[in-house]
C-alpha positions as CSV (number, residue, x, y, z in Angstrom):
1,M,80.5,130.2,-64.4
2,L,81.6,127.2,-66.5
3,V,83.6,128.0,-69.6
4,G,84.4,125.1,-72.0
5,H,85.1,121.5,-71.0
6,Q,81.7,120.5,-72.4
7,K,82.6,116.8,-73.0
8,Q,83.8,116.4,-69.4
9,W,80.6,118.1,-68.2
10,D,78.3,115.9,-70.3
11,F,80.1,112.8,-69.1
12,L,79.7,113.6,-65.4
13,K,76.1,114.8,-65.9
14,N,75.2,111.6,-67.6
15,K,76.7,109.7,-64.7
16,L,74.6,111.8,-62.3
17,D,71.4,111.3,-64.3
18,L,71.9,107.5,-64.3
19,N,72.7,107.5,-60.6
20,N,76.1,106.1,-61.5
21,L,78.6,108.6,-60.1
22,S,81.8,107.3,-58.8
23,H,82.7,108.4,-55.2
24,A,86.1,109.9,-56.3
25,Y,87.5,111.7,-59.4
26,I,90.9,113.0,-60.3
27,F,90.7,116.2,-62.4
28,S,94.0,116.4,-64.2
29,G,95.5,119.0,-66.5
30,E,97.6,122.1,-66.6
31,N,97.3,124.8,-64.0
32,Q,94.5,127.4,-64.3
33,L,92.3,125.5,-66.8
34,G,89.2,125.9,-64.7
35,K,89.3,122.5,-63.0
36,K,88.3,123.8,-59.6
37,T,85.6,126.0,-61.1
38,F,84.3,123.0,-63.0
39,A,84.1,121.0,-59.7
40,K,82.2,123.8,-58.0
41,E,79.8,124.1,-60.9
42,F,79.1,120.4,-60.7
43,V,78.4,120.7,-56.9
44,K,76.0,123.4,-57.8
45,L,74.3,121.2,-60.4
46,I,73.8,118.5,-57.7
47,N,72.4,120.9,-55.1
48,C,70.6,123.5,-57.2
49,Q,67.0,124.3,-56.3
50,G,66.2,126.1,-59.5
51,K,64.7,124.7,-62.8
52,D,67.7,125.3,-65.1
53,K,70.5,123.7,-63.1
54,P,72.8,125.2,-62.1
55,C,70.7,128.3,-61.9
56,Q,73.4,130.4,-60.1
57,K,70.6,132.3,-58.3
58,C,69.2,130.0,-55.6
59,I,70.5,130.1,-52.1
60,N,72.5,126.8,-52.6
61,C,74.2,128.0,-55.7
62,Q,75.1,131.3,-54.1
63,M,76.5,129.6,-51.0
64,I,78.6,127.2,-53.1
65,E,80.0,130.1,-55.1
66,K,81.0,131.9,-51.8
67,N,82.5,128.6,-50.4
68,N,80.1,128.5,-47.4
69,F,77.8,125.7,-48.4
70,P,77.5,123.2,-45.4
71,E,77.8,120.2,-47.7
72,L,81.0,121.3,-49.4
73,M,84.6,121.5,-48.1
74,I,87.5,122.8,-50.2
75,L,91.1,122.0,-49.2
76,S,94.0,123.9,-50.6
77,S,97.6,124.6,-49.8
78,E,96.9,128.4,-49.6
79,D,100.5,129.5,-48.9
80,S,101.8,127.3,-51.7
81,G,103.1,124.8,-49.2
82,E,102.0,121.2,-48.6
83,I,98.6,120.0,-47.5
84,P,99.2,118.3,-44.2
85,I,97.6,115.3,-42.7
86,A,95.7,117.5,-40.3
87,K,93.7,118.9,-43.2
88,A,93.0,115.5,-44.6
89,R,91.7,114.3,-41.3
90,E,89.5,117.3,-41.1
91,A,88.0,116.4,-44.5
92,L,87.4,112.8,-43.5
93,N,85.7,113.9,-40.3
94,F,83.5,116.2,-42.5
95,L,82.6,113.3,-44.8
96,S,81.7,111.0,-41.8
97,Y,78.6,113.1,-41.0
98,K,75.4,112.6,-42.9
99,S,74.2,115.2,-45.3
100,Y,71.9,117.8,-43.9
101,Y,70.2,118.2,-47.2
102,G,70.1,114.5,-48.1
103,S,72.5,115.1,-51.0
104,F,76.2,114.4,-51.5
105,K,78.8,115.5,-49.0
106,T,81.6,116.8,-51.2
107,V,85.3,117.6,-50.7
108,I,87.3,119.4,-53.4
109,V,91.1,119.1,-52.9
110,D,92.8,121.8,-54.9
111,D,96.4,121.1,-55.8
112,A,95.9,117.6,-54.5
113,D,99.5,116.7,-55.5
114,K,100.6,119.0,-52.6
115,M,99.2,116.6,-50.1
116,N,102.1,115.0,-48.2
117,S,102.4,111.2,-48.2
118,E,100.6,111.0,-44.8
119,A,97.7,113.1,-46.0
120,Q,97.4,111.0,-49.2
121,S,97.5,107.8,-47.2
122,C,94.8,109.2,-44.9
123,F,92.4,109.4,-47.8
124,L,92.9,105.8,-48.8
125,K,90.4,104.3,-46.3
126,T,87.6,106.6,-47.4
127,L,88.5,105.8,-51.0
128,E,88.3,102.1,-50.3
129,E,85.2,102.2,-48.1
130,P,83.2,105.4,-48.9
131,K,80.4,106.1,-46.4
132,G,77.0,107.1,-47.7
133,K,76.7,109.7,-50.5
134,T,80.2,111.2,-50.6
135,L,82.0,112.8,-53.5
136,L,85.7,113.6,-53.7
137,F,87.3,115.7,-56.4
138,L,91.1,115.7,-56.5
139,I,92.4,118.7,-58.6
140,S,95.9,118.3,-59.9
141,S,98.3,119.5,-62.5
142,K,100.8,116.8,-61.5
143,P,98.7,113.7,-61.0
144,E,101.8,111.5,-61.3
145,I,102.8,112.6,-57.8
146,L,99.7,111.1,-56.3
147,L,100.0,107.6,-54.9
148,S,99.3,104.8,-57.3
149,T,96.8,103.4,-54.8
150,I,94.9,106.7,-55.0
151,H,94.9,106.5,-58.8
152,S,93.5,102.9,-58.7
153,R,90.5,104.1,-56.5
154,C,89.6,107.2,-58.5
155,Q,88.3,107.8,-62.0
156,N,90.6,110.2,-63.9
157,I,89.1,113.0,-66.1
158,K,91.6,114.9,-68.2
159,F,91.2,118.6,-68.9
160,F,92.8,120.4,-71.8
161,P,93.6,124.0,-72.7
162,L,90.5,125.8,-74.0
163,K,90.2,126.8,-77.7
164,Q,90.9,130.4,-78.4
165,E,87.4,131.1,-79.6
166,V,85.9,129.8,-76.4
167,L,88.0,132.2,-74.3
168,V,87.3,135.1,-76.7
169,N,83.5,134.6,-76.4
170,S,83.8,134.3,-72.6
171,L,85.7,137.6,-72.4
172,L,83.3,139.3,-74.8
173,E,80.4,138.3,-72.6
174,Q,82.2,139.9,-69.7
175,G,82.5,143.2,-71.5
176,A,85.9,143.1,-73.2
177,D,86.2,144.6,-76.7
178,K,87.2,142.2,-79.5
179,K,90.9,143.2,-79.8
180,K,91.4,142.9,-76.0
181,A,89.6,139.6,-75.9
182,E,91.8,138.2,-78.8
183,M,95.0,139.4,-77.2
184,I,94.2,138.0,-73.8
185,S,93.0,134.6,-75.1
186,S,96.2,134.4,-77.2
187,L,98.6,135.3,-74.4
188,S,96.8,132.9,-71.9
189,S,97.5,129.8,-74.1
190,G,94.1,128.3,-73.4
191,S,94.2,128.9,-69.6
192,F,90.9,130.2,-68.3
193,G,92.3,131.3,-65.0
194,L,95.1,133.2,-66.5
195,A,92.7,134.9,-69.0
196,Q,90.5,136.0,-66.1
197,E,93.5,137.4,-64.2
198,M,94.6,139.4,-67.3
199,F,91.1,140.7,-67.9
200,S,90.5,141.8,-64.3
201,N,94.1,143.2,-63.9
202,P,95.8,144.5,-67.1
203,E,99.0,144.8,-65.1
204,K,99.3,141.0,-65.3
205,I,99.9,141.3,-69.1
206,K,102.7,143.9,-68.6
207,E,104.2,141.7,-65.7
208,Q,104.4,138.7,-68.0
209,E,105.9,140.7,-70.9
210,D,108.5,142.2,-68.6
211,I,109.5,138.7,-67.2
212,L,109.8,137.3,-70.8
213,H,111.8,140.3,-72.1
214,G,114.2,140.0,-69.2
215,I,114.8,136.3,-69.8
216,L,115.1,136.5,-73.6
217,K,117.6,139.3,-73.2
218,I,120.1,137.0,-71.3
219,V,119.4,133.6,-72.8
220,N,122.4,133.9,-75.1
221,A,124.5,136.0,-72.7
222,D,127.7,134.7,-71.1
223,L,127.5,133.0,-67.7
224,S,128.6,136.1,-65.7
225,E,125.6,138.1,-67.2
226,K,123.2,135.3,-66.4
227,F,124.5,135.2,-62.8
228,K,124.1,139.0,-62.5
229,Y,120.5,138.7,-63.8
230,V,119.6,136.1,-61.2
231,K,121.3,138.1,-58.4
232,S,119.2,141.1,-59.3
233,L,115.9,139.3,-58.9
234,E,113.8,139.0,-55.8
235,L,112.7,135.4,-55.9
236,E,110.7,135.2,-52.6
237,G,107.2,133.8,-52.6
238,N,105.9,132.8,-56.0
239,K,108.2,134.9,-58.1
240,L,110.3,132.0,-59.4
241,R,107.1,130.0,-60.2
242,K,105.9,132.9,-62.3
243,I,109.2,133.2,-64.2
244,L,109.1,129.4,-64.9
245,E,105.5,129.5,-66.0
246,V,106.1,132.4,-68.4
247,L,109.2,130.8,-69.9
248,Q,107.6,127.4,-70.2
249,R,104.6,128.9,-71.9
250,Y,106.9,130.7,-74.4
251,L,108.9,127.6,-75.1
252,R,105.7,125.7,-75.8
253,Y,104.7,128.3,-78.2
254,Q,108.1,128.0,-79.9
255,L,107.6,124.2,-80.0
256,F,104.3,124.7,-81.8
257,V,105.9,127.0,-84.3
258,K,108.8,124.6,-84.9
259,S,106.3,121.8,-85.3
260,G,104.4,123.7,-88.0
261,I,101.2,124.3,-85.9
262,G,101.9,127.7,-84.4
263,E,99.6,129.6,-86.8
264,T,96.6,127.4,-85.9
265,R,96.9,128.8,-82.3
266,D,96.7,132.3,-83.6
267,Q,99.6,133.6,-81.4
268,K,99.9,136.9,-83.2
269,Y,100.1,138.8,-79.9
270,M,103.0,136.7,-78.6
271,I,106.3,138.5,-78.3
272,K,108.4,137.8,-81.4
273,S,112.1,137.1,-80.9
274,T,114.9,135.5,-82.9
275,V,116.7,134.4,-79.7
276,L,115.4,130.8,-79.9
277,D,115.5,130.5,-83.7
278,D,118.3,127.9,-83.6
279,Y,116.6,125.7,-81.0
280,T,115.6,122.3,-82.4
281,V,112.4,120.6,-81.4
282,E,114.3,118.2,-79.2
283,K,116.1,121.1,-77.4
284,L,112.8,122.9,-76.8
285,K,111.4,119.7,-75.3
286,K,114.4,119.2,-73.1
287,A,114.2,122.8,-71.8
288,I,110.4,122.3,-71.1
289,K,111.1,119.1,-69.2
290,L,113.9,120.8,-67.2
291,I,111.5,123.5,-66.1
292,E,109.0,120.8,-65.0
293,D,111.8,119.1,-63.0
294,I,112.9,122.4,-61.3
295,N,109.3,123.2,-60.5
296,F,109.0,119.9,-58.7
297,Q,112.2,120.4,-56.8
298,I,111.1,123.9,-55.7
299,L,107.7,122.6,-54.5
300,F,108.9,119.5,-52.6
301,T,112.5,120.2,-51.5
302,N,114.4,123.0,-49.9
303,A,116.2,123.8,-53.2
304,S,117.4,127.4,-53.5
305,P,115.3,129.4,-56.0
306,K,118.3,131.4,-57.2
307,L,120.4,128.3,-57.6
308,A,117.6,126.6,-59.5
309,L,117.2,129.5,-61.9
310,E,121.0,129.7,-62.4
311,V,121.0,126.0,-63.3
312,L,118.1,126.5,-65.8
313,L,119.8,129.5,-67.5
314,M,123.1,127.5,-67.9
315,E,121.2,124.6,-69.5
316,I,119.0,126.5,-72.0
């Protein structure tokens, strides 16, 4: 199901209709905006057997939705680690065979920035000399990490947070009442993926509120209290990433408010706090940038999650 991103859809569909598709695209934008869903919907459009494409009902559409269509391969980091060269070679081998249906052989690389340098380099030859009807979608929230040689061989399509009314309408269509739809769309800050998580699992809303309450409680505390807070946390797996995402989303909200545009985003369900009232626009920007840097360090180095969070809390 495609929600929003109509301009991006019309652009690619027009390229398809004119038989002028590029062989490789980078879909860039924040996490959970629906970039991967968009890519799958476009693969459905190309291979759909129905009249109104994509029909979502034909065997091809159903196989693509279930990730078992023979002409589509999806690469991901799965365990939040890197995408190794072995997976890149597997994808290139897949693309080297002719299409069974006579259509495009397509590879979607989710979190493409998690490909290590060898995996990225492995894709270069295919990007330089694509064979037959091949299509490559690189999905990334951090496209700057991709090699410049990859950027030069791909077309970049930028994705943006969805408007609140788009998310509200989507949730209403799925059976949410108006109040719940408005609350979820507000808390998700334009993220389609996060909105879906909150709708299907209400505990996600409480989890985010608990994380934010915990952080706001110790932002202005002394160092010993901050260290005690970090020590009390279990930061294995994706726990630190969730904390960073929640805090970054709240800081962005505060930045919108300080910039005078907070009301246009209708954030009436966001937690209200006076903790950050004395933060200037520049200080908020600096804190957001620091979170981005820490996220990068956690993803690509052996940095200690607890040490990283301690550093963050000392700086904000």
